[in-house]
N, C-alpha and C positions, 0 to 999 in steps of 0.2 A: 526490368523490371522493381518492382519495388523493393530497399533493401530487408525492412519487414519479413520480405514473403519467405513465408518454411520456414522464418522460426521458431522454436518449441518456447510459450511460456507460461510460467509459473503466475499466475496470482492469489493472493488470499483477501482472506473479507472481502468476497466477489462476489455477496447476493446480492448487494446494491452496492449506488452510491453512487463510490470513486471509483471501485474490484470496478462491480460491476457495467459500467460505461467504456471501461476501460477494457473489458475481457469483449466489450459486442467493438468498438472500434478497431483496436488490433484486432479480431480475426475478417472483419470488412478488407483489413488490411492486408491478408495473404497468412498472414500467424496460427497457429496452430495454438489456443488453448486450455493448457489447461486448471481452473477453477476450485482454488479448497476456499467451505464457509461452514458454520456447523446447521445452516437452514437450508436440507437436502433442495424443502417441495421447490423455492426457490433460484439453488443452480441449479435446478431438474427441466427449469424451463427456463433459464437464461438459454443453460445449454439447444432446450429445442428448437430454439428463433434461431440461435446462429445455425444451427446445422440445416435449418429447414432454408438460408441466404445464401445458403452454400459455401460451409464453412469450416472451418473443423474444428471443434471444443470436445471436453469430455469433462466432468462434474468428481468430485471425494470431498466425501465427510471431514469437515479440516478442523481440527484443534489448537492454534495454534500457541497456546500454556501447551501441553503437552506435544515436548521434542518426536516422543514415538509416531508421533499424529505427523506430524512435520517432515519429522527424518518418511513416513512410507510416502507420504505423496513427493516429494526427487524422485523413491524409490520408482511407483509407480510412475512416475514423468521420462528416466531410465528406461525402466520396461519396454513401454511401450510406445515411444517416441524414440529413443537412445541416445536424446541426450539433454540438457540446459545450457540455451539459449542465455532468456535473461526469468528471472523472476521479482515480481510486480511485492515486496514485504508491505501492504496496506492495511492488514486488520488492525486495528482501531477504536477505544472507546474513550471515550469523554460525561465521564461524571460528577461537570463542572463544581468545589462551593468551597464559601473559604473556609480553611485549616482551621479558622473556630470551628468552626465544626464536625471535627473527628471522627470523620467517613474512615477511618480508617481499610473499611474490610473495601473499597471503591477505592483509596490509595491501592491498593495494592493493589485491587483487582489494573491499575494504569497504570503502575510499573508489568505486573503481567503479560498481561495483550501486548502493550504500542513498547515494550522494552524487549520482556523477555519475547515474544514473540519474532522479533526478529533477530534475534541474534537464534531465535532459533529455523528459520526461512537462514541465512543465514550461514550458516555449520551443518544443515541439511545439503545447500548447495555451490557448496564449495569445495571441496572432495574433487567434486564431479569437473568443476570448473577451472581447476587448477589441475589437469589433468586431461583435459579439451589444450587447457594452455586459450582459451576464450571464453572470454562469460558475460553478461551487464550488473549486475546488480540494482535493482531503480524501488527508493524506501522511501517510502513517504510521511515526513514528518510535519508542518504545520508552521506557520506565520507564529506561532507560537515557542518557536525552535528562536526568535528575533530577538521578541520582545513578549514581555512578562503581563497581565494585570489579572485583575487582581476578581477572586474564585477560581483561574488558571493558576495559578500556583505548581499542584504537583502537577496535571499532567506537557505545564510545559516544559515542567523535568524533564517528562519523562521526553518530549519531540530535541533536548540541547540532546536525551545521552543521547536518538533514533541518525543525527546531529553529527552529532563527536564516532558516533560508528560509522558515521559512513566516509565520514573523511578520515578515520586512524584507514576504514581494509581496500580505501584506495590511495593511500600511499602504501602501501604494503603491499600492493597486487599490482604491476608490470603491464599483467597480457587480460586485465579485468578489465571491465565500468564501470563506474557507482555513481550512480545519480542522486544526487537529493531531491529531492520534491515535497515544498513547503506551499500551501494551497492556503491563501486569507480563510475567510467564510466562504461556505460555500451547498449549497443545498445536500442536504444528506439528513442523515438518522442519526446521526452521532447525538445530536443536543436530547433522543429521548433518550438516554441510558441519565439523564440531569435530575436525580430527586430532588436535593435542594434546592425550596423556590427563589429566592437571594439566585441560585445559583443559574435557573430556569426566566426569571426576569430580566437581568443580564441578556444573556444568549439572546429572547427574543426578541428584545434590541437591536443588538449586533448582528441579527439577520431584515437590519433591514433590507440590507441588497447586501446579495450576496449574488453570487455566476453559478453557473449549473456545473456539474458532475462533470458532465463531456469535455469542460473548457479542459480541466485541470486531465483526463483523457487523455487530450492531444496534446499537451502537455507530454506526457511522458510519448507517446508516439511520438515526440519529433527525437525528444529524446534515445530512443531506440532506434531509428529512423536515424538517423551520422553515422556516418563508415566508419569500421571501428577503429582506423587509431585519432579517434575523436573525443572526447571522453566530454560529456557535461555534467557538469559538476553536479552542479543548483540549477533548482531555479526559480523563485519564486511570482505565485502567481494570488493574485489578486481584483476584489472588484475595482476599477473607474474608480466609482466613486468611497469607496473607504478610503476612512483614516488611519487600520489599521496594515 
């Protein structure tokens, strides 16, 4: 029997990219997935595909910057399925720009989604996981949690924060597994949020080498599949040909 069979998995930012790929793969492998994102029409399409293929999936509108939204997301999982085994805190934005561009609104957005969104996810599931005596928090960071590049200072800072939050959570709880997934350049819609011309050009060059979102989904699948006494604390996954 697959280790993920019957696991209840919550996924944020599930309407595209890594979140969508993860939902599809985990459902295929027997997990029950609850998808959350703001774009509900996309969620509904993904859920329909999963159900048509024999999987179990549901979707809810979710804005991770709103703590009450995330709390309701977790409460729905408890009401429907009785427990929460895994949360994949995947929602993120990446509007890159040089600091001198002074795009403070975009900085705030990255802090709200990339840091507060993860904190809201942790806060929403932690009491349940403590009560269960088990659980798994998977936080999607970035290669930017390990190396800073021009135009990415604020983005990298938020991903450093995700790494630190994950490590702190892991150390504080011996019965809860915590995994940080740090993707290198990956095919996704993240670059669509870049409004700065310099940032767009640098990302275009950076993305000449990219791996698919399904590659990241397989890394998440691997971490979740390990025995309960094994914590895969971090996976860094990048294109073979990438220097970054």
